C-alpha positions in Angstrom: 126.3 30.9 -78.4 128.8 27.9 -78.6 132.0 28.5 -76.2 134.7 29.3 -79.1 132.1 31.3 -81.5 132.8 34.8 -82.3 130.3 37.7 -81.4 129.0 39.9 -84.2 130.6 44.0 -83.8 127.9 45.6 -86.1 123.8 46.2 -84.6 121.0 46.3 -87.0 119.8 49.3 -88.7 116.4 50.1 -87.4 113.5 48.3 -85.5 111.2 45.5 -87.1 108.0 46.7 -88.7 105.2 44.4 -87.0 102.1 44.5 -88.7 98.4 42.6 -88.3 100.3 39.1 -89.3 104.1 38.4 -88.7 106.4 35.7 -90.0 110.2 34.4 -89.0 111.1 32.3 -91.5 114.3 29.5 -91.7 115.3 27.1 -94.6 118.0 25.3 -96.0 119.8 25.0 -92.1 121.4 21.9 -93.5 122.6 21.0 -90.0 124.4 24.2 -89.0 122.4 24.5 -85.7 125.8 25.5 -83.8 126.1 28.5 -85.8 129.2 29.5 -87.7 132.2 29.3 -85.3 134.6 31.2 -87.4 132.0 34.0 -88.8 131.3 37.0 -86.7 128.0 37.7 -89.0 126.3 34.3 -88.1 127.9 33.2 -84.6 124.6 32.5 -82.9 123.4 28.7 -82.2 119.8 27.0 -82.4 119.7 28.0 -78.4 120.0 31.6 -79.2 117.3 31.2 -81.5 115.1 29.5 -79.2 115.2 31.9 -76.9 114.7 34.7 -79.7 111.5 33.0 -81.1 110.3 32.6 -77.1 110.7 36.7 -77.2 108.9 37.3 -80.3 105.9 35.2 -79.4 105.7 37.5 -76.2 106.4 40.4 -77.9 103.3 39.8 -80.5 101.2 38.8 -77.3 101.8 42.2 -75.8 101.1 44.2 -79.3 97.9 42.3 -79.8 99.2 40.6 -83.1 100.0 36.9 -84.6 103.3 35.7 -85.1 104.0 32.4 -87.1 107.3 30.6 -87.3 107.8 28.6 -91.0 110.8 26.5 -92.2 111.0 24.9 -95.7 113.0 22.3 -95.3 116.5 20.7 -95.9 117.9 20.0 -92.6 121.1 18.2 -93.3 124.1 17.7 -95.6 126.3 20.6 -94.7 127.3 20.2 -91.2 129.0 17.5 -88.7 126.3 18.1 -86.5 123.6 16.7 -89.0 126.4 14.4 -90.6 128.5 13.1 -88.3 125.4 10.6 -87.1 123.7 7.9 -88.7 121.3 8.5 -90.3 121.9 11.9 -91.0 120.1 14.0 -88.6 119.4 11.5 -86.0 121.1 13.9 -83.1 120.5 17.3 -84.9 116.9 16.8 -85.6 116.1 16.7 -81.6 117.8 19.9 -81.0 115.6 21.2 -84.4 112.5 20.1 -82.4 113.1 22.5 -79.7 111.3 25.3 -81.9 107.5 25.2 -81.7 107.2 25.8 -85.6 103.9 27.0 -87.0 104.6 25.5 -90.3 107.2 23.0 -91.7 107.5 21.3 -95.3 110.2 18.8 -96.5 113.4 19.1 -98.1 114.6 17.2 -100.9 116.5 14.5 -98.4 113.8 11.9 -99.9 115.0 8.4 -100.3 117.1 7.5 -103.1 118.3 3.9 -104.2 120.4 3.5 -101.1 119.7 4.7 -97.6 116.9 6.9 -96.2 115.8 10.7 -96.4 114.2 12.8 -94.1 111.8 15.8 -93.6 111.7 18.9 -92.4 109.3 22.1 -92.0 108.8 21.6 -95.8 110.1 19.0 -97.2 113.4 19.8 -98.8 115.6 17.6 -101.2 117.7 16.6 -98.6 115.1 14.9 -96.8 114.4 12.4 -100.0 117.6 11.6 -101.4 118.2 8.4 -98.9 115.7 5.7 -97.7 116.8 5.9 -93.9 116.5 9.5 -93.6 113.1 9.4 -95.6 111.7 7.0 -93.0 113.2 8.4 -90.2 111.3 11.8 -91.5 108.2 9.6 -91.9 108.2 7.7 -88.7 109.5 10.5 -86.3 110.3 14.3 -87.5 106.8 14.5 -88.9 105.1 12.9 -85.6 106.8 15.3 -83.7 104.9 18.2 -85.4 101.7 17.0 -86.5 99.4 18.4 -89.0 101.9 21.8 -89.0 104.4 19.6 -91.1 102.7 19.8 -95.0 104.0 17.7 -97.3 101.2 18.5 -100.1 103.3 16.5 -103.3 105.4 14.0 -100.9 104.6 10.5 -100.2 106.1 7.7 -99.0 105.1 3.8 -99.2 104.6 2.9 -95.5 106.9 -0.5 -94.7 103.6 -2.1 -92.9 101.4 -1.5 -95.6 103.1 -1.4 -98.6 100.5 1.9 -99.6 101.7 5.2 -100.5 101.1 7.7 -97.7 101.7 11.3 -97.0 104.7 11.8 -95.2 102.6 14.9 -93.3 99.5 16.8 -93.9 98.6 17.6 -97.3 97.2 21.0 -96.2 96.3 23.1 -93.1 93.6 24.9 -92.4 93.6 27.1 -88.9 93.1 30.0 -87.2 95.8 31.9 -85.7 95.5 33.2 -81.6 94.0 36.6 -82.7 91.5 35.1 -85.3 92.9 34.9 -88.8 91.7 31.9 -90.8 94.5 30.5 -93.0 94.8 27.5 -95.3 98.5 26.3 -96.1 100.0 24.1 -98.4 103.6 22.5 -98.6 105.2 22.1 -102.0 108.0 20.7 -102.8 109.5 21.6 -106.2 109.5 18.8 -109.2 112.4 16.6 -107.7 113.3 13.5 -109.4 116.4 12.4 -107.4 114.5 10.7 -105.0 114.3 6.7 -104.6 111.2 4.5 -105.3 109.9 4.4 -101.8 109.2 7.9 -101.9 107.1 9.8 -104.7 106.7 13.5 -105.7 103.9 14.6 -107.4 104.7 17.3 -109.9 102.9 20.5 -109.5 101.3 20.5 -112.6 99.0 17.4 -111.5 98.7 18.5 -108.0 96.6 21.2 -109.0 94.4 19.2 -110.7 93.9 16.8 -107.7 90.4 16.8 -106.3 91.7 17.4 -102.7 93.6 20.2 -103.5 90.8 22.1 -105.6 88.2 21.3 -102.5 90.9 22.6 -100.4 91.4 25.7 -102.0 87.7 26.1 -102.6 87.2 24.7 -98.6 83.7 25.8 -97.2 84.6 27.4 -94.4 86.2 31.1 -94.7 89.4 32.2 -95.6 91.3 35.2 -94.8 94.7 34.1 -96.1 96.5 31.3 -98.5 100.2 30.4 -97.3 102.1 28.5 -99.6 105.3 27.0 -98.4 107.9 25.0 -100.3 111.1 23.8 -100.6 110.9 25.3 -104.2 112.6 28.7 -105.3 110.2 31.5 -104.9 110.7 33.5 -108.0 109.0 31.9 -110.8 111.5 32.9 -113.5 114.0 30.3 -111.8 113.7 27.1 -113.9 112.9 25.0 -110.9 110.2 26.9 -109.3 106.8 25.8 -109.6 105.4 28.6 -107.3 103.9 29.8 -110.7 101.8 27.0 -111.0 100.5 26.9 -107.2 99.6 30.7 -107.6 98.1 31.1 -111.0 95.8 27.8 -109.8 94.7 29.5 -106.5 94.2 33.2 -107.9 92.0 31.8 -110.7 89.8 30.3 -108.3 90.1 32.6 -105.6 90.8 36.1 -107.0 90.3 38.5 -103.9 92.0 36.3 -101.2 95.8 37.5 -100.4 99.0 34.6 -101.0 102.1 34.6 -99.1 104.7 32.2 -100.5 108.0 31.2 -98.7 110.6 29.4 -100.5 114.0 27.9 -100.5 116.1 25.5 -102.0 118.2 28.3 -104.0 120.0 29.3 -100.6 119.3 33.0 -101.4 117.9 36.2 -100.0 115.1 37.2 -102.1 111.6 39.0 -101.9 109.0 38.6 -105.1 105.8 40.3 -105.7 103.0 38.2 -107.6 100.1 40.8 -107.4 99.2 43.4 -105.2 97.9 41.0 -102.8 100.7 37.9 -103.0 104.4 37.9 -102.3 106.9 35.4 -101.4 110.1 35.7 -99.3 113.3 33.2 -99.5 115.6 33.3 -96.8 119.0 32.1 -97.3 120.4 29.0 -95.9 123.2 27.6 -93.2 121.7 29.3 -90.4 123.2 32.9 -92.1 119.7 34.5 -92.5 116.4 34.6 -90.5 113.7 36.1 -92.8 111.1 38.4 -91.3 107.9 39.4 -93.1 104.7 41.5 -92.0 101.6 42.5 -93.3 98.5 44.5 -92.2 95.3 45.1 -94.1 94.2 41.5 -94.0 90.1 41.9 -94.4 88.7 39.1 -91.8 85.6 39.4 -89.7 86.8 37.3 -86.8 90.4 39.2 -86.7 90.4 40.5 -82.5 94.1 41.8 -82.7 95.4 45.1 -83.8 96.1 46.0 -87.5 98.4 49.0 -86.7 100.1 47.6 -83.3 101.2 50.7 -81.5 104.6 51.6 -80.2 106.7 50.0 -83.1 106.7 50.7 -86.6 104.3 49.4 -89.3 104.2 48.0 -92.7 103.9 51.0 -95.2 104.5 49.2 -98.6 102.2 48.2 -101.2 103.0 45.1 -103.1 104.5 47.0 -105.9 107.8 46.2 -107.7 110.3 48.8 -107.6 111.3 50.2 -111.1 114.7 48.2 -111.2 113.0 44.5 -110.7 113.6 42.1 -113.8 110.8 39.9 -112.7 107.3 40.0 -114.7 105.0 42.9 -113.8 101.9 42.2 -111.8 99.4 39.8 -113.4 96.6 41.6 -111.5 95.3 45.3 -110.9 92.8 43.9 -107.9 92.7 47.2 -105.8 94.3 46.2 -102.1 94.9 47.7 -98.7 97.2 45.2 -98.1 100.6 46.6 -96.8 103.9 44.5 -96.1 107.5 44.8 -94.9 110.4 42.5 -95.2 113.8 42.2 -93.8 116.9 39.6 -93.8 118.4 39.2 -90.4 122.1 38.1 -90.0 121.9 35.2 -87.6 124.1 36.4 -84.4 123.1 37.2 -80.7 123.4 40.8 -81.2 120.7 40.7 -83.8 118.5 38.5 -81.9 119.1 40.6 -78.5 118.7 44.2 -80.9 114.9 42.6 -82.0 113.9 41.0 -78.6 111.6 42.2 -76.1 113.6 44.6 -74.2 116.2 42.2 -73.6 119.8 43.1 -72.7 122.5 40.1 -72.7 121.9 39.3 -68.8 118.0 38.8 -69.6 118.2 37.1 -73.5 118.5 33.8 -72.6 115.6 31.4 -71.6 116.5 28.3 -69.6 115.2 26.3 -73.0 117.5 28.2 -75.3 120.6 27.6 -72.8 119.7 24.0 -72.3 119.7 23.8 -76.3 123.2 25.5 -76.6 124.5 23.1 -73.9 123.2 20.0 -75.9 125.0 21.4 -79.1 128.4 21.6 -77.0 127.9 18.3 -76.1 126.8 16.6 -79.1 130.0 18.7 -81.1 132.2 17.2 -77.9 130.9 13.9 -78.8 131.4 13.7 -82.2 134.7 15.2 -82.2 133.6 18.2 -84.3 136.2 20.7 -83.1 138.6 18.7 -85.2 136.6 17.0 -87.9 133.5 19.5 -88.9 135.2 20.9 -91.8 135.3 18.0 -93.9 131.4 18.0 -93.6 131.3 21.8 -94.3 133.4 21.8 -97.4 132.6 18.2 -98.9 129.2 16.7 -96.9 128.6 13.9 -99.6 130.1 10.6 -99.7 131.3 10.4 -103.0 133.9 7.5 -104.1 136.6 7.8 -106.2 136.1 5.9 -110.1 137.9 5.7 -112.9 138.4 4.1 -116.4 141.6 2.6 -117.2 144.2 3.3 -120.4 142.3 5.8 -121.7 144.3 7.5 -124.6 145.0 11.0 -123.6 143.9 12.3 -126.5 140.6 11.6 -125.7 140.8 12.1 -121.9 142.3 15.7 -122.1 139.0 16.3 -124.0 136.6 15.6 -121.6 137.2 18.5 -119.1 136.0 20.9 -121.5 132.9 19.2 -122.6 132.0 18.6 -119.0 132.2 22.2 -118.5 130.0 23.0 -121.5 127.3 20.7 -120.3 124.7 20.7 -117.7 124.9 21.5 -114.3 126.2 18.2 -112.0 124.7 17.7 -108.7 124.6 14.7 -107.0 120.9 13.1 -107.1 119.2 16.0 -108.5 117.5 16.5 -111.5 119.8 17.7 -114.0 117.2 20.7 -115.6 118.0 22.7 -112.2 120.2 25.7 -113.2 121.4 27.8 -110.8 121.9 31.4 -111.2 125.3 33.5 -110.2 123.3 35.2 -107.2 123.0 31.8 -105.5 125.8 31.4 -104.3 126.6 34.3 -102.3 129.4 33.0 -100.1 130.3 35.4 -97.2 134.2 35.3 -95.9 134.9 33.9 -92.7 136.1 35.2 -89.6 139.5 33.9 -89.0 140.6 33.9 -85.4 143.7 34.1 -84.3 145.1 31.0 -82.7 147.7 28.1 -83.1 146.0 26.6 -86.4 146.6 30.1 -87.9 149.2 30.9 -90.4 150.7 34.4 -88.8 150.5 36.5 -91.8 146.3 36.1 -91.9 144.5 38.5 -90.3 140.9 39.6 -90.3 141.2 43.3 -91.3 137.6 43.5 -90.4 137.2 42.0 -87.2 137.4 45.4 -85.1 136.6 49.0 -86.5 137.6 52.0 -84.6 135.0 53.3 -82.3 135.7 56.8 -82.6 132.7 58.4 -84.4 133.3 62.0 -83.9 136.1 64.6 -84.6 137.7 68.0 -83.3 139.4 70.5 -85.3 142.3 71.9 -83.6 144.4 75.3 -84.2 141.2 77.7 -84.8 139.3 79.8 -82.6 136.2 78.6 -83.8 134.8 74.8 -83.5 133.7 73.4 -86.6 130.5 71.1 -85.9 130.8 67.7 -84.4 130.0 64.8 -87.3 128.7 61.4 -86.7 130.5 59.0 -89.2 128.8 55.3 -90.1 131.6 52.8 -88.9 133.0 50.7 -92.1 130.9 48.4 -93.3 131.7 44.5 -92.9 131.5 42.2 -95.3 128.3 40.1 -96.0 125.0 39.9 -97.7 124.1 42.7 -100.3 120.5 41.6 -101.3 118.2 43.6 -104.0 114.9 42.2 -104.5 111.6 43.3 -105.9 111.3 45.8 -102.9 115.2 47.0 -103.8 118.1 47.3 -101.9 116.9 48.2 -98.4 116.3 44.3 -97.0 119.1 43.6 -95.3 118.8 44.1 -91.7 122.5 44.7 -91.0 124.2 46.9 -93.9 127.2 45.1 -95.2 130.1 45.6 -98.2 129.5 43.4 -101.1 131.3 40.2 -101.6 132.9 39.8 -104.8 131.8 36.8 -106.7 133.8 34.6 -108.8 132.2 32.1 -111.5 133.1 28.7 -111.3 133.1 25.5 -113.3 131.2 22.4 -113.0 134.2 20.7 -112.9 138.0 21.0 -112.4 141.1 18.6 -113.5 144.5 17.9 -112.2 147.5 16.0 -114.1 149.4 13.4 -111.7 152.3 11.1 -112.5 152.8 13.0 -115.9 156.5 12.7 -117.4 159.0 14.8 -115.8 160.2 15.9 -119.2 156.9 17.5 -120.1 155.6 15.5 -122.6 152.1 13.8 -122.5 151.7 9.8 -122.0 150.0 7.8 -124.5 147.1 6.4 -122.1 146.3 7.7 -118.3 143.7 6.3 -115.5 140.6 8.6 -116.2 139.5 9.3 -112.4 136.4 10.9 -111.5 133.2 10.9 -108.7 131.2 8.1 -108.9 128.1 10.4 -109.6 129.1 11.7 -112.9 130.7 8.4 -114.4 128.0 6.6 -116.3 125.8 10.0 -117.0 128.3 12.5 -117.5 132.2 11.0 -118.4 131.2 8.2 -120.5 128.8 9.8 -122.9 131.6 12.8 -123.0 134.4 10.3 -124.2 131.9 8.7 -126.7 131.2 11.8 -128.1 134.4 12.1 -129.2 135.1 9.1 -130.5 135.2 6.4 -127.7 133.3 3.6 -126.9 132.7 3.1 -123.4 129.9 1.9 -121.4 129.1 1.3 -117.8 131.0 -1.6 -117.4 134.4 0.0 -118.1 134.3 1.8 -114.9 135.5 0.5 -111.5 137.0 1.9 -107.9 140.2 3.6 -108.1 140.5 3.6 -104.3 138.4 1.5 -101.8 134.7 2.8 -102.3 134.8 3.1 -98.3 137.4 6.2 -99.0 135.1 9.3 -100.1 135.6 13.0 -100.6 134.3 13.3 -96.9 137.5 11.4 -96.2 140.6 12.7 -97.9 140.6 16.2 -96.0 140.9 14.8 -92.8 143.5 12.3 -94.2 145.5 14.8 -95.4 145.4 17.0 -92.8 146.6 14.3 -90.6 149.5 13.8 -92.9 150.5 17.1 -93.8 149.1 19.9 -91.8 150.0 18.2 -88.3 153.8 18.1 -88.6 155.1 20.3 -86.2 151.8 22.0 -85.0 151.4 20.1 -81.7 148.1 22.5 -80.8 146.3 21.4 -83.8 145.5 17.7 -83.0 143.4 15.8 -85.5 141.6 14.3 -82.6 140.9 11.2 -80.6 137.3 10.3 -81.8 136.2 10.4 -85.2 138.7 11.5 -87.7 141.4 10.4 -85.5 144.7 8.1 -87.3 143.1 5.0 -85.6 139.7 5.9 -87.9 141.6 6.7 -91.0 143.7 3.4 -91.0 141.6 0.6 -89.7 137.9 0.0 -89.5 136.3 0.3 -85.7 136.3 -2.9 -83.4 133.6 -3.8 -80.9 135.4 -3.6 -77.7 133.7 -7.0 -76.4 133.9 -9.2 -79.2 136.6 -8.1 -81.6 134.3 -7.5 -84.5 135.1 -5.3 -87.2 132.2 -2.4 -88.2 132.9 0.6 -90.2 128.8 1.5 -90.0 129.3 2.7 -86.1 132.2 4.5 -86.2 130.3 7.8 -86.8 127.5 7.3 -84.9 129.0 5.8 -81.6 132.3 6.6 -79.5 133.6 4.2 -78.6 132.7 1.8 -81.2 130.2 -0.6 -80.5 129.4 -3.9 -82.3 128.0 -3.7 -85.5 125.1 -5.8 -84.3 123.9 -3.4 -81.7 123.2 -0.2 -84.4 120.7 1.6 -82.4 117.4 2.5 -84.6 116.6 6.3 -85.5 114.4 6.3 -82.9 116.9 5.3 -80.0 119.4 7.8 -81.5 116.8 10.4 -81.3 115.5 9.4 -77.9 116.4 12.2 -75.0 116.9 9.2 -72.9 120.1 7.9 -75.0 123.1 10.1 -74.7 126.4 8.8 -75.8 128.6 9.7 -72.8 131.1 7.2 -73.8 129.9 4.1 -71.8 128.2 1.1 -73.7 124.3 1.6 -73.7 123.8 -1.8 -75.3 125.0 -5.5 -74.5 127.0 -7.5 -77.0 125.0 -10.0 -78.9 127.9 -12.3 -79.8 
């Protein structure tokens, strides 16, 4: 854990069920490798997870079963550890790589028309948005994991040849330690927000390609198909393509189990496709670690234990509970497969509880402690103790644009049109409509310190440990009653197996729907009247595609040429919170500084200057401290190098 993180107070409800084959699943980590500093439920960091995976691999070996580690993409855009470097992920990716994943795929950070994208275990959309990140994934990240990194439908233009190449492997056929033969694919949903240096092959086209059909009909025996993807596992979600993949594989191989792992919608979910096929999705932001296990896989080469001794085993067939809203099973093929699933809260107490006979003094591996120390160093170097919230609340650099002198009669109607229209998301296809349950936000733990208002307390932080009561005033003694401690707020999940999937029970956090957009009026007449014309200000990613069409829908006559920047384009949605805090929150609170590095007063008011040549450079102020000449910007492979540490001393000579 990080030095200022909070420890959980409530343990898991029961040991995990270990089967013939077991999985630990992460997805949509979005840079949260330090854990959630302000939330008790999710206080573990990536170093804790490194130690946990070592323990669990060791336990699997002792039980004579297989354990696979799986990730399904989106490694950045959401936290300062990943987003305060250039490019995003330059510091956090090497930390992520300390986990020996068996299968990974890419997120949607594919290259957009500016910048770079990058890949994760399963390629996520946040690996394809920006060109720089995409090439970092292609040249660096994918090479670390080799054929474990699967991108069945994502290609990128190789700058050396000008030809499209798969970022990772198209598929992986492998044999586990105990002899299970697995064919794995990694499929991103039909993402359309990438730049022109990458290509996402639509699922309906992918399943027709000869190499894919040949892999499904592989000449060597297959005991299990694993389909992972940055892709909603529930086929009723509009953006999911798992239904196409499942139906194609099942049509060609009707008697082989299929296990899916998804992501992108940031929810805990488990779905049943048929009696031999299920899917798991494991939340977001290092809040959730998914667990799935299965027994009954028919394999002539398996040398392990179907039912490991000394631990609970899976007991449930792949049958949906009666309250499930998803379609019924599509096949009635008899199956001996048994399953379990669990959603683990991301904290040390959970990891220690499930690890191999570990207690706090024996839990940490040296490799985990080293990763924890590296996270602490990087956070200090990037000044994230003062600046992190601006990346968490608003991770994107969206600039402010406007159309001047718009008649108020038109401008006042835009908000209603936008909120009645399509969901707006930066760089994503407009067809992706998230459901209410996609946003299962959790209440933060608020520590008591100099920066907290005195009337704000955490009523859930500590609960009484006195679980017994005794009657008084009677000659007979009443029996002792054990009462469960009050539930803390957190995830309350319902999936195709019911309501018992959460590893630690919680009370449900209320959900409140949110509109697409909000509006505020500024500098209006003090007498309460409305002006004849106004400057209509909006974020750059909705201007041409949403605001202009809304105005024209109600009688306006505008086009993209009418749009200009309201502020300097370098001042973005990632800038205004630190600036606001500097101006209005720091006064009278000396123990709450904005900081001397990134986010400091100097950085807010001026561009950084090379200390040797005096050249102004905004490009480097996030990646380097102290700032260095913009002509010396290190390429991604140097940023990622273990030999290159930013200790405040310039590692390069000024070229001027």
